MITOR-428214 format. One line per field, with one value per atom (N, C-alpha, C): x, y, z; residue in three letters; atom name. Coordinates in nm, 3 decimals, always signed. Each point is the difference from the previous one (the first is absolute). Example, Ala and Ser with C-alpha at 12.3 -4.5 7.8 and 13.67 -1.06 7.14 Angstrom:
<rs>
east c(+1.319 -0.089 +0.090 -0.035 +0.082 -0.077) $
north c(-0.569 +0.119 +0.120 +0.105 +0.119 +0.109) $
up c(+0.780 +0.000 +0.000 -0.072 +0.006 +0.073) $
fitor c(ALA ALA ALA SER SER SER) $
vexke c(N CA C N CA C) $
</rs>
This chain:
<rs>
east c(+10.514 -0.003 +0.005 +0.060 -0.053 -0.047 -0.084 -0.093 -0.052 -0.109 +0.026 -0.167 -0.035 -0.198 +0.000 -0.101 -0.072 -0.095 +0.078 -0.076 -0.100 -0.133 -0.097 -0.048 +0.027 -0.059 -0.001 -0.157 -0.105 +0.010 -0.094 -0.035 -0.090 -0.136 -0.195 -0.033 -0.087 -0.112 -0.001 -0.021 -0.014 +0.142 +0.109 +0.102 -0.015 -0.088 -0.066 -0.155 -0.012 -0.135 +0.012 -0.111 +0.011 +0.092 -0.033 +0.110 +0.095 +0.050 +0.122 +0.095 -0.015 +0.046 +0.183 +0.033 +0.169 +0.112 +0.083 +0.085 +0.085 -0.041 +0.026 -0.102 -0.025 -0.157 +0.004 -0.038 +0.033 +0.148 +0.056 +0.140 +0.015 -0.039 +0.005 -0.079 -0.059 -0.127 +0.079 +0.066 -0.039 +0.169 +0.116 +0.099 -0.031 -0.100 -0.006 -0.137 -0.080 -0.027 +0.153 +0.095 +0.118 -0.004 +0.061 +0.088 -0.115 -0.051 -0.122 -0.021 +0.006 -0.029 +0.172 +0.103 +0.137 +0.012 -0.093 -0.026 -0.010 -0.144 -0.042 +0.050 +0.046 +0.048 +0.106 +0.045 +0.190 -0.058 -0.147 +0.018 -0.038 +0.061 +0.073 -0.124 +0.045 -0.137 +0.043 -0.214 -0.053 -0.116 +0.107 -0.097 -0.035 -0.140 -0.065 +0.019 +0.015 -0.002 -0.116 -0.101 -0.152 +0.039 +0.015 -0.100 -0.119 -0.108 -0.069 -0.069 -0.026 -0.064 -0.072 -0.053 -0.166 +0.087 -0.109 +0.027 +0.032 +0.134 +0.058 +0.077) $
north c(+10.839 -0.053 +0.016 +0.054 +0.067 -0.070 +0.039 -0.093 -0.136 +0.006 -0.103 -0.043 -0.071 -0.038 -0.153 -0.058 -0.058 -0.091 -0.133 -0.028 -0.132 -0.031 -0.060 -0.105 -0.096 -0.086 -0.098 -0.045 -0.074 -0.052 +0.068 -0.004 +0.006 -0.035 -0.077 -0.104 +0.110 -0.110 -0.165 +0.024 -0.168 -0.099 +0.045 +0.040 -0.117 +0.034 -0.045 -0.124 -0.089 -0.073 -0.104 +0.013 -0.120 -0.082 -0.140 -0.068 -0.047 +0.106 -0.016 +0.187 +0.038 +0.080 -0.032 +0.157 +0.058 -0.036 -0.049 -0.068 +0.151 -0.016 +0.063 +0.127 +0.017 +0.130 +0.109 -0.094 +0.151 +0.055 -0.053 +0.104 +0.046 -0.040 +0.095 +0.088 +0.039 +0.087 +0.098 -0.025 +0.114 +0.061 -0.119 +0.089 +0.113 -0.047 +0.110 +0.122 -0.056 +0.130 +0.142 -0.093 +0.080 +0.036 -0.014 -0.032 +0.169 +0.004 +0.075 +0.136 -0.025 +0.120 +0.041 -0.035 +0.110 +0.068 -0.105 +0.034 +0.175 -0.005 +0.131 +0.110 -0.075 +0.149 +0.066 -0.117 +0.073 +0.070 -0.044 +0.125 -0.071 -0.173 -0.062 -0.065 +0.009 -0.071 -0.143 -0.015 -0.144 -0.032 -0.082 -0.149 -0.058 -0.043 -0.122 -0.031 -0.166 -0.037 -0.159 +0.044 -0.129 -0.139 -0.060 -0.093 -0.045 -0.002 +0.013 -0.169 -0.030 -0.091 -0.086 -0.091 -0.063 -0.133 +0.013 -0.103 -0.128 -0.032 -0.141 +0.009) $
up c(+13.096 -0.118 -0.082 -0.110 -0.155 -0.021 -0.127 -0.061 -0.008 +0.121 +0.091 -0.009 -0.002 -0.008 +0.080 -0.056 +0.105 -0.067 -0.059 -0.112 +0.071 +0.027 +0.004 -0.114 -0.036 -0.100 +0.073 -0.028 -0.027 +0.126 +0.107 +0.135 -0.006 +0.012 -0.014 +0.121 +0.012 +0.058 -0.062 -0.084 -0.041 +0.007 +0.093 +0.019 +0.128 +0.077 +0.133 +0.041 -0.117 -0.017 +0.167 +0.033 +0.159 +0.011 -0.115 +0.007 -0.024 -0.073 -0.102 +0.019 +0.140 -0.022 -0.060 +0.001 -0.092 +0.151 -0.031 +0.155 +0.062 +0.133 +0.090 +0.003 -0.090 -0.041 +0.122 +0.102 +0.127 +0.031 -0.021 -0.055 -0.106 -0.082 -0.151 +0.024 +0.017 +0.068 +0.066 +0.142 +0.091 -0.018 -0.133 -0.093 -0.073 -0.063 -0.105 +0.013 +0.125 +0.110 +0.020 +0.073 +0.042 -0.132 -0.110 -0.097 -0.030 -0.017 -0.016 +0.043 +0.093 +0.144 -0.016 +0.011 -0.039 -0.110 -0.090 -0.142 -0.058 +0.062 -0.019 +0.147 +0.110 +0.081 -0.048 -0.098 -0.060 -0.207 -0.010 -0.112 -0.100 +0.015 -0.080 -0.079 -0.156 -0.062 -0.014 -0.011 +0.013 -0.134 -0.015 -0.134 +0.070 -0.053 -0.069 -0.119 -0.015 -0.142 +0.105 -0.097 +0.007 -0.136 +0.023 -0.072 -0.044 -0.095 -0.033 -0.126 +0.070 -0.073 +0.054 -0.064 +0.073 +0.066 +0.143 +0.093 -0.045 +0.129 -0.114 -0.049) $
fitor c(MET MET MET LYS LYS LYS ASN ASN ASN ALA ALA ALA ALA ALA ALA LEU LEU LEU LEU LEU LEU VAL VAL VAL ILE ILE ILE ASP ASP ASP VAL VAL VAL GLN GLN GLN ARG ARG ARG GLY GLY GLY MET MET MET PHE PHE PHE PRO PRO PRO GLU GLU GLU ARG ARG ARG ASN ASN ASN GLU GLU GLU VAL VAL VAL TYR TYR TYR ASN ASN ASN GLY GLY GLY ASP ASP ASP ARG ARG ARG LEU LEU LEU ILE ILE ILE HIS HIS HIS ASN ASN ASN LEU LEU LEU LYS LYS LYS SER SER SER LEU LEU LEU LEU LEU LEU THR THR THR LYS LYS LYS ALA ALA ALA ARG ARG ARG ALA ALA ALA SER SER SER ASN ASN ASN THR THR THR SER SER SER VAL VAL VAL PHE PHE PHE TYR TYR TYR ILE ILE ILE GLN GLN GLN HIS HIS HIS ASN ASN ASN ALA ALA ALA THR THR THR LYS LYS LYS GLY GLY GLY) $
vexke c(N CA C N CA C N CA C N CA C N CA C N CA C N CA C N CA C N CA C N CA C N CA C N CA C N CA C N CA C N CA C N CA C N CA C N CA C N CA C N CA C N CA C N CA C N CA C N CA C N CA C N CA C N CA C N CA C N CA C N CA C N CA C N CA C N CA C N CA C N CA C N CA C N CA C N CA C N CA C N CA C N CA C N CA C N CA C N CA C N CA C N CA C N CA C N CA C N CA C N CA C N CA C N CA C N CA C N CA C N CA C N CA C) $
</rs>
């Protein structure tokens, strides 16, 4: 794919607190790892965007 990129937006450790995990968190991480592996193997650019604010 020409001019393709993978955007990873706001996936952070804070999404996975012990008692209030993000819905289907294990599946989310599995899918994200798979996408990252494929992107890197095909030399696709990967961009990470992180929301920085105080906790809560």
